[in-house]
PDBQT receptor file of N, H, CA, C and O in Angstrom, charges set to zero:
ATOM      1  N   ARG A   1      -0.515   2.437 -17.569  1.00  0.00    +0.000 N 
ATOM      2  CA  ARG A   1      -0.325   1.454 -16.516  1.00  0.00    +0.000 C 
ATOM      3  C   ARG A   1       1.076   1.603 -15.962  1.00  0.00    +0.000 C 
ATOM      4  O   ARG A   1       2.048   1.747 -16.703  1.00  0.00    +0.000 OA
ATOM      5  N   VAL A   2       1.158   1.565 -14.644  1.00  0.00    +0.000 N 
ATOM      6  H   VAL A   2       0.368   1.448 -14.042  1.00  0.00    +0.000 HD
ATOM      7  CA  VAL A   2       2.443   1.637 -13.961  1.00  0.00    +0.000 C 
ATOM      8  C   VAL A   2       2.465   0.531 -12.918  1.00  0.00    +0.000 C 
ATOM      9  O   VAL A   2       1.557   0.441 -12.091  1.00  0.00    +0.000 OA
ATOM     10  N   ASP A   3       3.485  -0.305 -12.949  1.00  0.00    +0.000 N 
ATOM     11  H   ASP A   3       4.222  -0.232 -13.621  1.00  0.00    +0.000 HD
ATOM     12  CA  ASP A   3       3.679  -1.338 -11.923  1.00  0.00    +0.000 C 
ATOM     13  C   ASP A   3       4.743  -0.845 -10.961  1.00  0.00    +0.000 C 
ATOM     14  O   ASP A   3       5.858  -0.519 -11.369  1.00  0.00    +0.000 OA
ATOM     15  N   VAL A   4       4.398  -0.791  -9.683  1.00  0.00    +0.000 N 
ATOM     16  H   VAL A   4       3.493  -1.056  -9.351  1.00  0.00    +0.000 HD
ATOM     17  CA  VAL A   4       5.328  -0.282  -8.676  1.00  0.00    +0.000 C 
ATOM     18  C   VAL A   4       5.290  -1.202  -7.465  1.00  0.00    +0.000 C 
ATOM     19  O   VAL A   4       4.221  -1.504  -6.935  1.00  0.00    +0.000 OA
ATOM     20  N   ALA A   5       6.456  -1.641  -7.036  1.00  0.00    +0.000 N 
ATOM     21  H   ALA A   5       7.324  -1.396  -7.466  1.00  0.00    +0.000 HD
ATOM     22  CA  ALA A   5       6.542  -2.432  -5.805  1.00  0.00    +0.000 C 
ATOM     23  C   ALA A   5       6.269  -1.518  -4.625  1.00  0.00    +0.000 C 
ATOM     24  O   ALA A   5       6.635  -0.343  -4.650  1.00  0.00    +0.000 OA
ATOM     25  N   LEU A   6       5.633  -2.044  -3.602  1.00  0.00    +0.000 N 
ATOM     26  H   LEU A   6       5.336  -2.998  -3.582  1.00  0.00    +0.000 HD
ATOM     27  CA  LEU A   6       5.318  -1.246  -2.416  1.00  0.00    +0.000 C 
ATOM     28  C   LEU A   6       6.584  -0.634  -1.812  1.00  0.00    +0.000 C 
ATOM     29  O   LEU A   6       6.551   0.481  -1.291  1.00  0.00    +0.000 OA
ATOM     30  N   SER A   7       7.678  -1.355  -1.884  1.00  0.00    +0.000 N 
ATOM     31  H   SER A   7       7.704  -2.260  -2.308  1.00  0.00    +0.000 HD
ATOM     32  CA  SER A   7       8.938  -0.836  -1.340  1.00  0.00    +0.000 C 
ATOM     33  C   SER A   7       9.481   0.345  -2.160  1.00  0.00    +0.000 C 
ATOM     34  O   SER A   7      10.369   1.063  -1.701  1.00  0.00    +0.000 OA
ATOM     35  N   ASP A   8       8.948   0.541  -3.370  1.00  0.00    +0.000 N 
ATOM     36  H   ASP A   8       8.226  -0.042  -3.743  1.00  0.00    +0.000 HD
ATOM     37  CA  ASP A   8       9.397   1.619  -4.252  1.00  0.00    +0.000 C 
ATOM     38  C   ASP A   8       8.328   2.712  -4.360  1.00  0.00    +0.000 C 
ATOM     39  O   ASP A   8       8.217   3.388  -5.382  1.00  0.00    +0.000 OA
ATOM     40  N   TYR A   9       7.546   2.873  -3.289  1.00  0.00    +0.000 N 
ATOM     41  H   TYR A   9       7.637   2.324  -2.458  1.00  0.00    +0.000 HD
ATOM     42  CA  TYR A   9       6.408   3.782  -3.315  1.00  0.00    +0.000 C 
ATOM     43  C   TYR A   9       6.788   5.228  -3.614  1.00  0.00    +0.000 C 
ATOM     44  O   TYR A   9       5.954   5.984  -4.111  1.00  0.00    +0.000 OA
ATOM     45  N   GLN A  10       8.008   5.628  -3.328  1.00  0.00    +0.000 N 
ATOM     46  H   GLN A  10       8.685   5.014  -2.923  1.00  0.00    +0.000 HD
ATOM     47  CA  GLN A  10       8.395   7.022  -3.537  1.00  0.00    +0.000 C 
ATOM     48  C   GLN A  10       8.351   7.414  -5.010  1.00  0.00    +0.000 C 
ATOM     49  O   GLN A  10       8.300   8.597  -5.346  1.00  0.00    +0.000 OA
ATOM     50  N   ARG A  11       8.372   6.408  -5.886  1.00  0.00    +0.000 N 
ATOM     51  H   ARG A  11       8.414   5.447  -5.614  1.00  0.00    +0.000 HD
ATOM     52  CA  ARG A  11       8.260   6.670  -7.318  1.00  0.00    +0.000 C 
ATOM     53  C   ARG A  11       6.925   7.314  -7.683  1.00  0.00    +0.000 C 
ATOM     54  O   ARG A  11       6.833   8.003  -8.698  1.00  0.00    +0.000 OA
ATOM     55  N   ILE A  12       5.886   7.100  -6.865  1.00  0.00    +0.000 N 
ATOM     56  H   ILE A  12       5.961   6.540  -6.040  1.00  0.00    +0.000 HD
ATOM     57  CA  ILE A  12       4.572   7.642  -7.198  1.00  0.00    +0.000 C 
ATOM     58  C   ILE A  12       4.104   8.715  -6.224  1.00  0.00    +0.000 C 
ATOM     59  O   ILE A  12       2.935   9.099  -6.248  1.00  0.00    +0.000 OA
ATOM     60  N   ARG A  13       4.982   9.198  -5.379  1.00  0.00    +0.000 N 
ATOM     61  H   ARG A  13       5.932   8.886  -5.359  1.00  0.00    +0.000 HD
ATOM     62  CA  ARG A  13       4.597  10.289  -4.471  1.00  0.00    +0.000 C 
ATOM     63  C   ARG A  13       4.215  11.505  -5.294  1.00  0.00    +0.000 C 
ATOM     64  O   ARG A  13       4.949  11.913  -6.194  1.00  0.00    +0.000 OA
ATOM     65  N   GLY A  14       3.062  12.083  -4.981  1.00  0.00    +0.000 N 
ATOM     66  H   GLY A  14       2.465  11.752  -4.250  1.00  0.00    +0.000 HD
ATOM     67  CA  GLY A  14       2.603  13.272  -5.690  1.00  0.00    +0.000 C 
ATOM     68  C   GLY A  14       1.887  12.982  -6.997  1.00  0.00    +0.000 C 
ATOM     69  O   GLY A  14       1.387  13.910  -7.633  1.00  0.00    +0.000 OA
ATOM     70  N   VAL A  15       1.819  11.722  -7.421  1.00  0.00    +0.000 N 
ATOM     71  H   VAL A  15       2.225  10.968  -6.904  1.00  0.00    +0.000 HD
ATOM     72  CA  VAL A  15       1.149  11.333  -8.660  1.00  0.00    +0.000 C 
ATOM     73  C   VAL A  15      -0.236  10.811  -8.305  1.00  0.00    +0.000 C 
ATOM     74  O   VAL A  15      -0.392  10.095  -7.315  1.00  0.00    +0.000 OA
ATOM     75  N   GLU A  16      -1.241  11.161  -9.101  1.00  0.00    +0.000 N 
ATOM     76  H   GLU A  16      -1.114  11.742  -9.905  1.00  0.00    +0.000 HD
ATOM     77  CA  GLU A  16      -2.588  10.641  -8.888  1.00  0.00    +0.000 C 
ATOM     78  C   GLU A  16      -2.952   9.704 -10.029  1.00  0.00    +0.000 C 
ATOM     79  O   GLU A  16      -2.502   9.880 -11.162  1.00  0.00    +0.000 OA
ATOM     80  N   PHE A  17      -3.770   8.711  -9.718  1.00  0.00    +0.000 N 
ATOM     81  H   PHE A  17      -4.135   8.568  -8.799  1.00  0.00    +0.000 HD
ATOM     82  CA  PHE A  17      -4.235   7.749 -10.709  1.00  0.00    +0.000 C 
ATOM     83  C   PHE A  17      -5.758   7.714 -10.676  1.00  0.00    +0.000 C 
ATOM     84  O   PHE A  17      -6.372   8.035  -9.658  1.00  0.00    +0.000 OA
ATOM     85  N   GLN A  18      -6.360   7.326 -11.784  1.00  0.00    +0.000 N 
ATOM     86  H   GLN A  18      -5.862   7.065 -12.611  1.00  0.00    +0.000 HD
ATOM     87  CA  GLN A  18      -7.805   7.134 -11.803  1.00  0.00    +0.000 C 
ATOM     88  C   GLN A  18      -8.175   5.938 -10.943  1.00  0.00    +0.000 C 
ATOM     89  O   GLN A  18      -9.066   6.023 -10.097  1.00  0.00    +0.000 OA
ATOM     90  N   GLU A  19      -7.485   4.817 -11.163  1.00  0.00    +0.000 N 
ATOM     91  H   GLU A  19      -6.762   4.747 -11.850  1.00  0.00    +0.000 HD
ATOM     92  CA  GLU A  19      -7.762   3.592 -10.410  1.00  0.00    +0.000 C 
ATOM     93  C   GLU A  19      -6.455   2.979  -9.941  1.00  0.00    +0.000 C 
ATOM     94  O   GLU A  19      -5.400   3.188 -10.541  1.00  0.00    +0.000 OA
ATOM     95  N   LEU A  20      -6.543   2.224  -8.866  1.00  0.00    +0.000 N 
ATOM     96  H   LEU A  20      -7.400   2.054  -8.379  1.00  0.00    +0.000 HD
ATOM     97  CA  LEU A  20      -5.377   1.529  -8.344  1.00  0.00    +0.000 C 
ATOM     98  C   LEU A  20      -5.760   0.083  -8.050  1.00  0.00    +0.000 C 
ATOM     99  O   LEU A  20      -6.761  -0.183  -7.384  1.00  0.00    +0.000 OA
ATOM    100  N   PHE A  21      -4.964  -0.835  -8.549  1.00  0.00    +0.000 N 
ATOM    101  H   PHE A  21      -4.152  -0.619  -9.090  1.00  0.00    +0.000 HD
ATOM    102  CA  PHE A  21      -5.119  -2.252  -8.242  1.00  0.00    +0.000 C 
ATOM    103  C   PHE A  21      -3.946  -2.626  -7.354  1.00  0.00    +0.000 C 
ATOM    104  O   PHE A  21      -2.794  -2.588  -7.784  1.00  0.00    +0.000 OA
ATOM    105  N   LEU A  22      -4.238  -2.981  -6.132  1.00  0.00    +0.000 N 
ATOM    106  H   LEU A  22      -5.175  -3.012  -5.782  1.00  0.00    +0.000 HD
ATOM    107  CA  LEU A  22      -3.212  -3.259  -5.130  1.00  0.00    +0.000 C 
ATOM    108  C   LEU A  22      -3.182  -4.756  -4.841  1.00  0.00    +0.000 C 
ATOM    109  O   LEU A  22      -4.201  -5.339  -4.470  1.00  0.00    +0.000 OA
ATOM    110  N   PHE A  23      -2.031  -5.369  -5.009  1.00  0.00    +0.000 N 
ATOM    111  H   PHE A  23      -1.204  -4.896  -5.311  1.00  0.00    +0.000 HD
ATOM    112  CA  PHE A  23      -1.854  -6.795  -4.761  1.00  0.00    +0.000 C 
ATOM    113  C   PHE A  23      -1.052  -6.966  -3.473  1.00  0.00    +0.000 C 
ATOM    114  O   PHE A  23       0.082  -6.497  -3.373  1.00  0.00    +0.000 OA
ATOM    115  N   LEU A  24      -1.648  -7.641  -2.492  1.00  0.00    +0.000 N 
ATOM    116  H   LEU A  24      -2.569  -8.022  -2.574  1.00  0.00    +0.000 HD
ATOM    117  CA  LEU A  24      -1.011  -7.844  -1.195  1.00  0.00    +0.000 C 
ATOM    118  C   LEU A  24      -0.925  -9.330  -0.887  1.00  0.00    +0.000 C 
ATOM    119  O   LEU A  24      -1.787 -10.115  -1.281  1.00  0.00    +0.000 OA
ATOM    120  N   SER A  25       0.121  -9.696  -0.182  1.00  0.00    +0.000 N 
ATOM    121  H   SER A  25       0.822  -9.059   0.138  1.00  0.00    +0.000 HD
ATOM    122  CA  SER A  25       0.203 -11.077   0.303  1.00  0.00    +0.000 C 
ATOM    123  C   SER A  25      -0.806 -11.245   1.435  1.00  0.00    +0.000 C 
ATOM    124  O   SER A  25      -1.251 -10.267   2.037  1.00  0.00    +0.000 OA
ATOM    125  N   PHE A  26      -1.159 -12.493   1.713  1.00  0.00    +0.000 N 
ATOM    126  H   PHE A  26      -0.798 -13.287   1.224  1.00  0.00    +0.000 HD
ATOM    127  CA  PHE A  26      -2.101 -12.760   2.798  1.00  0.00    +0.000 C 
ATOM    128  C   PHE A  26      -1.533 -12.281   4.127  1.00  0.00    +0.000 C 
ATOM    129  O   PHE A  26      -2.271 -11.754   4.959  1.00  0.00    +0.000 OA
ATOM    130  N   GLU A  27      -0.228 -12.456   4.338  1.00  0.00    +0.000 N 
ATOM    131  H   GLU A  27       0.372 -12.884   3.662  1.00  0.00    +0.000 HD
ATOM    132  CA  GLU A  27       0.389 -12.029   5.597  1.00  0.00    +0.000 C 
ATOM    133  C   GLU A  27       0.269 -10.519   5.789  1.00  0.00    +0.000 C 
ATOM    134  O   GLU A  27      -0.023 -10.045   6.887  1.00  0.00    +0.000 OA
ATOM    135  N   THR A  28       0.497  -9.771   4.712  1.00  0.00    +0.000 N 
ATOM    136  H   THR A  28       0.735 -10.156   3.820  1.00  0.00    +0.000 HD
ATOM    137  CA  THR A  28       0.380  -8.312   4.793  1.00  0.00    +0.000 C 
ATOM    138  C   THR A  28      -1.065  -7.910   5.071  1.00  0.00    +0.000 C 
ATOM    139  O   THR A  28      -1.329  -7.050   5.911  1.00  0.00    +0.000 OA
ATOM    140  N   TRP A  29      -1.992  -8.538   4.359  1.00  0.00    +0.000 N 
ATOM    141  H   TRP A  29      -1.778  -9.236   3.676  1.00  0.00    +0.000 HD
ATOM    142  CA  TRP A  29      -3.405  -8.230   4.567  1.00  0.00    +0.000 C 
ATOM    143  C   TRP A  29      -3.839  -8.540   6.002  1.00  0.00    +0.000 C 
ATOM    144  O   TRP A  29      -4.551  -7.754   6.625  1.00  0.00    +0.000 OA
ATOM    145  N   ARG A  30      -3.409  -9.679   6.512  1.00  0.00    +0.000 N 
ATOM    146  H   ARG A  30      -2.830 -10.318   6.006  1.00  0.00    +0.000 HD
ATOM    147  CA  ARG A  30      -3.760 -10.059   7.880  1.00  0.00    +0.000 C 
ATOM    148  C   ARG A  30      -3.215  -9.031   8.873  1.00  0.00    +0.000 C 
ATOM    149  O   ARG A  30      -3.910  -8.645   9.813  1.00  0.00    +0.000 OA
ATOM    150  N   GLY A  31      -1.976  -8.589   8.665  1.00  0.00    +0.000 N 
ATOM    151  H   GLY A  31      -1.412  -8.902   7.901  1.00  0.00    +0.000 HD
ATOM    152  CA  GLY A  31      -1.403  -7.578   9.553  1.00  0.00    +0.000 C 
ATOM    153  C   GLY A  31      -2.148  -6.262   9.514  1.00  0.00    +0.000 C 
ATOM    154  O   GLY A  31      -2.298  -5.596  10.538  1.00  0.00    +0.000 OA
ATOM    155  N   ILE A  32      -2.618  -5.885   8.329  1.00  0.00    +0.000 N 
ATOM    156  H   ILE A  32      -2.496  -6.426   7.498  1.00  0.00    +0.000 HD
ATOM    157  CA  ILE A  32      -3.370  -4.634   8.194  1.00  0.00    +0.000 C 
ATOM    158  C   ILE A  32      -4.739  -4.760   8.840  1.00  0.00    +0.000 C 
ATOM    159  O   ILE A  32      -5.172  -3.862   9.563  1.00  0.00    +0.000 OA
ATOM    160  N   SER A  33      -5.414  -5.854   8.587  1.00  0.00    +0.000 N 
ATOM    161  H   SER A  33      -5.062  -6.583   8.000  1.00  0.00    +0.000 HD
ATOM    162  CA  SER A  33      -6.790  -5.997   9.072  1.00  0.00    +0.000 C 
ATOM    163  C   SER A  33      -6.868  -6.303  10.568  1.00  0.00    +0.000 C 
ATOM    164  O   SER A  33      -7.840  -5.916  11.217  1.00  0.00    +0.000 OA
ATOM    165  N   LYS A  34      -5.880  -6.981  11.124  1.00  0.00    +0.000 N 
ATOM    166  H   LYS A  34      -5.091  -7.295  10.597  1.00  0.00    +0.000 HD
ATOM    167  CA  LYS A  34      -5.899  -7.305  12.550  1.00  0.00    +0.000 C 
ATOM    168  C   LYS A  34      -5.198  -6.261  13.402  1.00  0.00    +0.000 C 
ATOM    169  O   LYS A  34      -5.526  -6.099  14.577  1.00  0.00    +0.000 OA
ATOM    170  N   GLY A  35      -4.249  -5.561  12.832  1.00  0.00    +0.000 N 
ATOM    171  H   GLY A  35      -3.982  -5.693  11.877  1.00  0.00    +0.000 HD
ATOM    172  CA  GLY A  35      -3.472  -4.598  13.592  1.00  0.00    +0.000 C 
ATOM    173  C   GLY A  35      -2.316  -5.275  14.309  1.00  0.00    +0.000 C 
ATOM    174  O   GLY A  35      -2.259  -6.501  14.408  1.00  0.00    +0.000 OA
ATOM    175  N   LYS A  36      -1.406  -4.469  14.800  1.00  0.00    +0.000 N 
ATOM    176  H   LYS A  36      -1.452  -3.473  14.719  1.00  0.00    +0.000 HD
ATOM    177  CA  LYS A  36      -0.242  -5.022  15.470  1.00  0.00    +0.000 C 
ATOM    178  C   LYS A  36       0.318  -3.983  16.434  1.00  0.00    +0.000 C 
ATOM    179  O   LYS A  36       0.377  -2.797  16.111  1.00  0.00    +0.000 OA
ATOM    180  N   HIS A  37       0.720  -4.425  17.594  1.00  0.00    +0.000 N 
ATOM    181  H   HIS A  37       0.672  -5.389  17.856  1.00  0.00    +0.000 HD
ATOM    182  CA  HIS A  37       1.349  -3.547  18.586  1.00  0.00    +0.000 C 
ATOM    183  C   HIS A  37       2.855  -3.706  18.521  1.00  0.00    +0.000 C 
ATOM    184  O   HIS A  37       3.361  -4.768  18.157  1.00  0.00    +0.000 OA
ATOM    185  N   GLY A  38       3.566  -2.654  18.872  1.00  0.00    +0.000 N 
ATOM    186  H   GLY A  38       3.155  -1.792  19.168  1.00  0.00    +0.000 HD
ATOM    187  CA  GLY A  38       5.022  -2.712  18.965  1.00  0.00    +0.000 C 
ATOM    188  C   GLY A  38       5.705  -2.840  17.620  1.00  0.00    +0.000 C 
ATOM    189  O   GLY A  38       6.550  -3.716  17.434  1.00  0.00    +0.000 OA
ATOM    190  N   LEU A  39       5.349  -1.970  16.672  1.00  0.00    +0.000 N 
ATOM    191  H   LEU A  39       4.662  -1.259  16.823  1.00  0.00    +0.000 HD
ATOM    192  CA  LEU A  39       5.951  -2.027  15.341  1.00  0.00    +0.000 C 
ATOM    193  C   LEU A  39       7.412  -1.601  15.372  1.00  0.00    +0.000 C 
ATOM    194  O   LEU A  39       7.799  -0.700  16.116  1.00  0.00    +0.000 OA
ATOM    195  N   SER A  40       8.199  -2.256  14.561  1.00  0.00    +0.000 N 
ATOM    196  H   SER A  40       7.884  -2.988  13.957  1.00  0.00    +0.000 HD
ATOM    197  CA  SER A  40       9.594  -1.831  14.383  1.00  0.00    +0.000 C 
ATOM    198  C   SER A  40       9.608  -0.627  13.441  1.00  0.00    +0.000 C 
ATOM    199  O   SER A  40       8.593  -0.322  12.815  1.00  0.00    +0.000 OA
ATOM    200  N   SER A  41      10.726   0.046  13.336  1.00  0.00    +0.000 N 
ATOM    201  H   SER A  41      11.550  -0.201  13.845  1.00  0.00    +0.000 HD
ATOM    202  CA  SER A  41      10.850   1.190  12.424  1.00  0.00    +0.000 C 
ATOM    203  C   SER A  41      10.573   0.773  10.987  1.00  0.00    +0.000 C 
ATOM    204  O   SER A  41       9.917   1.500  10.241  1.00  0.00    +0.000 OA
ATOM    205  N   GLN A  42      11.068  -0.382  10.603  1.00  0.00    +0.000 N 
ATOM    206  H   GLN A  42      11.601  -0.972  11.209  1.00  0.00    +0.000 HD
ATOM    207  CA  GLN A  42      10.864  -0.871   9.239  1.00  0.00    +0.000 C 
ATOM    208  C   GLN A  42       9.373  -1.142   8.976  1.00  0.00    +0.000 C 
ATOM    209  O   GLN A  42       8.857  -0.798   7.912  1.00  0.00    +0.000 OA
ATOM    210  N   GLU A  43       8.691  -1.752   9.939  1.00  0.00    +0.000 N 
ATOM    211  H   GLU A  43       9.110  -2.031  10.804  1.00  0.00    +0.000 HD
ATOM    212  CA  GLU A  43       7.261  -2.023   9.787  1.00  0.00    +0.000 C 
ATOM    213  C   GLU A  43       6.457  -0.720   9.745  1.00  0.00    +0.000 C 
ATOM    214  O   GLU A  43       5.501  -0.608   8.976  1.00  0.00    +0.000 OA
ATOM    215  N   TRP A  44       6.832   0.248  10.553  1.00  0.00    +0.000 N 
ATOM    216  H   TRP A  44       7.607   0.157  11.177  1.00  0.00    +0.000 HD
ATOM    217  CA  TRP A  44       6.144   1.529  10.559  1.00  0.00    +0.000 C 
ATOM    218  C   TRP A  44       6.327   2.236   9.221  1.00  0.00    +0.000 C 
ATOM    219  O   TRP A  44       5.376   2.809   8.689  1.00  0.00    +0.000 OA
ATOM    220  N   ASN A  45       7.529   2.203   8.679  1.00  0.00    +0.000 N 
ATOM    221  H   ASN A  45       8.302   1.737   9.112  1.00  0.00    +0.000 HD
ATOM    222  CA  ASN A  45       7.778   2.800   7.363  1.00  0.00    +0.000 C 
ATOM    223  C   ASN A  45       6.933   2.132   6.285  1.00  0.00    +0.000 C 
ATOM    224  O   ASN A  45       6.422   2.806   5.390  1.00  0.00    +0.000 OA
ATOM    225  N   ALA A  46       6.785   0.820   6.364  1.00  0.00    +0.000 N 
ATOM    226  H   ALA A  46       7.200   0.273   7.091  1.00  0.00    +0.000 HD
ATOM    227  CA  ALA A  46       5.962   0.102   5.387  1.00  0.00    +0.000 C 
ATOM    228  C   ALA A  46       4.509   0.555   5.471  1.00  0.00    +0.000 C 
ATOM    229  O   ALA A  46       3.852   0.711   4.442  1.00  0.00    +0.000 OA
ATOM    230  N   LEU A  47       3.999   0.768   6.683  1.00  0.00    +0.000 N 
ATOM    231  H   LEU A  47       4.532   0.641   7.519  1.00  0.00    +0.000 HD
ATOM    232  CA  LEU A  47       2.612   1.221   6.834  1.00  0.00    +0.000 C 
ATOM    233  C   LEU A  47       2.419   2.639   6.315  1.00  0.00    +0.000 C 
ATOM    234  O   LEU A  47       1.407   2.927   5.677  1.00  0.00    +0.000 OA
ATOM    235  N   THR A  48       3.353   3.511   6.572  1.00  0.00    +0.000 N 
ATOM    236  H   THR A  48       4.175   3.277   7.090  1.00  0.00    +0.000 HD
ATOM    237  CA  THR A  48       3.211   4.875   6.070  1.00  0.00    +0.000 C 
ATOM    238  C   THR A  48       3.320   4.901   4.551  1.00  0.00    +0.000 C 
ATOM    239  O   THR A  48       2.671   5.720   3.901  1.00  0.00    +0.000 OA
ATOM    240  N   SER A  49       4.129   4.020   3.979  1.00  0.00    +0.000 N 
ATOM    241  H   SER A  49       4.657   3.355   4.507  1.00  0.00    +0.000 HD
ATOM    242  CA  SER A  49       4.205   3.957   2.515  1.00  0.00    +0.000 C 
ATOM    243  C   SER A  49       2.902   3.420   1.948  1.00  0.00    +0.000 C 
ATOM    244  O   SER A  49       2.484   3.835   0.867  1.00  0.00    +0.000 OA
ATOM    245  N   LEU A  50       2.251   2.503   2.658  1.00  0.00    +0.000 N 
ATOM    246  H   LEU A  50       2.590   2.166   3.536  1.00  0.00    +0.000 HD
ATOM    247  CA  LEU A  50       0.960   1.985   2.210  1.00  0.00    +0.000 C 
ATOM    248  C   LEU A  50      -0.071   3.105   2.159  1.00  0.00    +0.000 C 
ATOM    249  O   LEU A  50      -0.874   3.164   1.228  1.00  0.00    +0.000 OA
ATOM    250  N   TYR A  51      -0.057   3.986   3.141  1.00  0.00    +0.000 N 
ATOM    251  H   TYR A  51       0.595   3.939   3.897  1.00  0.00    +0.000 HD
ATOM    252  CA  TYR A  51      -0.971   5.126   3.126  1.00  0.00    +0.000 C 
ATOM    253  C   TYR A  51      -0.733   5.979   1.880  1.00  0.00    +0.000 C 
ATOM    254  O   TYR A  51      -1.686   6.392   1.219  1.00  0.00    +0.000 OA
ATOM    255  N   THR A  52       0.517   6.239   1.564  1.00  0.00    +0.000 N 
ATOM    256  H   THR A  52       1.291   5.904   2.101  1.00  0.00    +0.000 HD
ATOM    257  CA  THR A  52       0.843   7.032   0.375  1.00  0.00    +0.000 C 
ATOM    258  C   THR A  52       0.280   6.376  -0.874  1.00  0.00    +0.000 C 
ATOM    259  O   THR A  52      -0.269   7.056  -1.741  1.00  0.00    +0.000 OA
ATOM    260  N   VAL A  53       0.413   5.065  -0.972  1.00  0.00    +0.000 N 
ATOM    261  H   VAL A  53       0.860   4.512  -0.268  1.00  0.00    +0.000 HD
ATOM    262  CA  VAL A  53      -0.055   4.334  -2.152  1.00  0.00    +0.000 C 
ATOM    263  C   VAL A  53      -1.582   4.369  -2.256  1.00  0.00    +0.000 C 
ATOM    264  O   VAL A  53      -2.112   4.669  -3.326  1.00  0.00    +0.000 OA
ATOM    265  N   VAL A  54      -2.294   4.070  -1.177  1.00  0.00    +0.000 N 
ATOM    266  H   VAL A  54      -1.863   3.826  -0.309  1.00  0.00    +0.000 HD
ATOM    267  CA  VAL A  54      -3.753   3.981  -1.263  1.00  0.00    +0.000 C 
ATOM    268  C   VAL A  54      -4.430   5.341  -1.350  1.00  0.00    +0.000 C 
ATOM    269  O   VAL A  54      -5.628   5.405  -1.626  1.00  0.00    +0.000 OA
ATOM    270  N   SER A  55      -3.707   6.418  -1.126  1.00  0.00    +0.000 N 
ATOM    271  H   SER A  55      -2.734   6.366  -0.902  1.00  0.00    +0.000 HD
ATOM    272  CA  SER A  55      -4.308   7.750  -1.246  1.00  0.00    +0.000 C 
ATOM    273  C   SER A  55      -4.148   8.335  -2.650  1.00  0.00    +0.000 C 
ATOM    274  O   SER A  55      -4.564   9.470  -2.882  1.00  0.00    +0.000 OA
ATOM    275  N   ARG A  56      -3.563   7.599  -3.585  1.00  0.00    +0.000 N 
ATOM    276  H   ARG A  56      -3.226   6.677  -3.396  1.00  0.00    +0.000 HD
ATOM    277  CA  ARG A  56      -3.325   8.094  -4.940  1.00  0.00    +0.000 C 
ATOM    278  C   ARG A  56      -4.505   7.986  -5.896  1.00  0.00    +0.000 C 
ATOM    279  O   ARG A  56      -4.653   8.867  -6.744  1.00  0.00    +0.000 OA
ATOM    280  N   PRO A  57      -5.353   6.967  -5.816  1.00  0.00    +0.000 N 
ATOM    281  CA  PRO A  57      -6.412   6.852  -6.825  1.00  0.00    +0.000 C 
ATOM    282  C   PRO A  57      -7.550   7.845  -6.605  1.00  0.00    +0.000 C 
ATOM    283  O   PRO A  57      -7.936   8.132  -5.472  1.00  0.00    +0.000 OA
ATOM    284  N   LYS A  58      -8.083   8.368  -7.724  1.00  0.00    +0.000 N 
ATOM    285  H   LYS A  58      -7.770   8.135  -8.645  1.00  0.00    +0.000 HD
ATOM    286  CA  LYS A  58      -9.207   9.302  -7.653  1.00  0.00    +0.000 C 
ATOM    287  C   LYS A  58     -10.547   8.577  -7.611  1.00  0.00    +0.000 C 
ATOM    288  O   LYS A  58     -11.438   8.949  -6.847  1.00  0.00    +0.000 OA
ATOM    289  N   ASP A  59     -10.686   7.542  -8.434  1.00  0.00    +0.000 N 
ATOM    290  H   ASP A  59      -9.963   7.239  -9.054  1.00  0.00    +0.000 HD
ATOM    291  CA  ASP A  59     -12.005   6.928  -8.610  1.00  0.00    +0.000 C 
ATOM    292  C   ASP A  59     -12.156   5.531  -8.017  1.00  0.00    +0.000 C 
ATOM    293  O   ASP A  59     -13.261   5.159  -7.622  1.00  0.00    +0.000 OA
ATOM    294  N   GLY A  60     -11.108   4.764  -7.944  1.00  0.00    +0.000 N 
ATOM    295  H   GLY A  60     -10.210   5.066  -8.265  1.00  0.00    +0.000 HD
ATOM    296  CA  GLY A  60     -11.290   3.385  -7.485  1.00  0.00    +0.000 C 
ATOM    297  C   GLY A  60     -10.035   2.768  -6.926  1.00  0.00    +0.000 C 
ATOM    298  O   GLY A  60      -8.922   3.027  -7.383  1.00  0.00    +0.000 OA
ATOM    299  N   LEU A  61     -10.250   1.940  -5.916  1.00  0.00    +0.000 N 
ATOM    300  H   LEU A  61     -11.154   1.730  -5.544  1.00  0.00    +0.000 HD
ATOM    301  CA  LEU A  61      -9.164   1.169  -5.298  1.00  0.00    +0.000 C 
ATOM    302  C   LEU A  61      -9.651  -0.269  -5.173  1.00  0.00    +0.000 C 
ATOM    303  O   LEU A  61     -10.672  -0.531  -4.538  1.00  0.00    +0.000 OA
ATOM    304  N   VAL A  62      -8.916  -1.202  -5.783  1.00  0.00    +0.000 N 
ATOM    305  H   VAL A  62      -8.086  -0.989  -6.299  1.00  0.00    +0.000 HD
ATOM    306  CA  VAL A  62      -9.255  -2.611  -5.711  1.00  0.00    +0.000 C 
ATOM    307  C   VAL A  62      -8.078  -3.323  -5.062  1.00  0.00    +0.000 C 
ATOM    308  O   VAL A  62      -6.937  -3.170  -5.496  1.00  0.00    +0.000 OA
ATOM    309  N   VAL A  63      -8.355  -4.101  -4.023  1.00  0.00    +0.000 N 
ATOM    310  H   VAL A  63      -9.283  -4.225  -3.670  1.00  0.00    +0.000 HD
ATOM    311  CA  VAL A  63      -7.303  -4.814  -3.303  1.00  0.00    +0.000 C 
ATOM    312  C   VAL A  63      -7.445  -6.312  -3.590  1.00  0.00    +0.000 C 
ATOM    313  O   VAL A  63      -8.506  -6.899  -3.377  1.00  0.00    +0.000 OA
ATOM    314  N   PHE A  64      -6.370  -6.911  -4.072  1.00  0.00    +0.000 N 
ATOM    315  H   PHE A  64      -5.508  -6.434  -4.245  1.00  0.00    +0.000 HD
ATOM    316  CA  PHE A  64      -6.309  -8.351  -4.303  1.00  0.00    +0.000 C 
ATOM    317  C   PHE A  64      -5.403  -8.943  -3.235  1.00  0.00    +0.000 C 
ATOM    318  O   PHE A  64      -4.293  -8.456  -3.021  1.00  0.00    +0.000 OA
ATOM    319  N   VAL A  65      -5.864  -9.982  -2.569  1.00  0.00    +0.000 N 
ATOM    320  H   VAL A  65      -6.766 -10.378  -2.743  1.00  0.00    +0.000 HD
ATOM    321  CA  VAL A  65      -5.076 -10.644  -1.544  1.00  0.00    +0.000 C 
ATOM    322  C   VAL A  65      -4.751 -12.036  -2.068  1.00  0.00    +0.000 C 
ATOM    323  O   VAL A  65      -5.641 -12.807  -2.423  1.00  0.00    +0.000 OA
ATOM    324  N   LYS A  66      -3.441 -12.344  -2.109  1.00  0.00    +0.000 N 
ATOM    325  H   LYS A  66      -2.717 -11.717  -1.820  1.00  0.00    +0.000 HD
ATOM    326  CA  LYS A  66      -3.042 -13.659  -2.641  1.00  0.00    +0.000 C 
ATOM    327  C   LYS A  66      -2.303 -14.450  -1.618  1.00  0.00    +0.000 C 
ATOM    328  O   LYS A  66      -1.891 -15.578  -1.889  1.00  0.00    +0.000 OA
TER     329      LYS A  66
């Protein structure tokens, strides 16, 4: 088991996992599911890091929204 904050995603670059349990705030989930125009550089970096994180699991991805 490895706990990694989304902001620290570079710690798992190149690493694969069997399963990933992703915990997101409701605000983050809403932004992902609804989309957003005119992203700032910081917001764009957060989205690209999310892609890196969700592409790591081989068998399962479970998303918890709190």
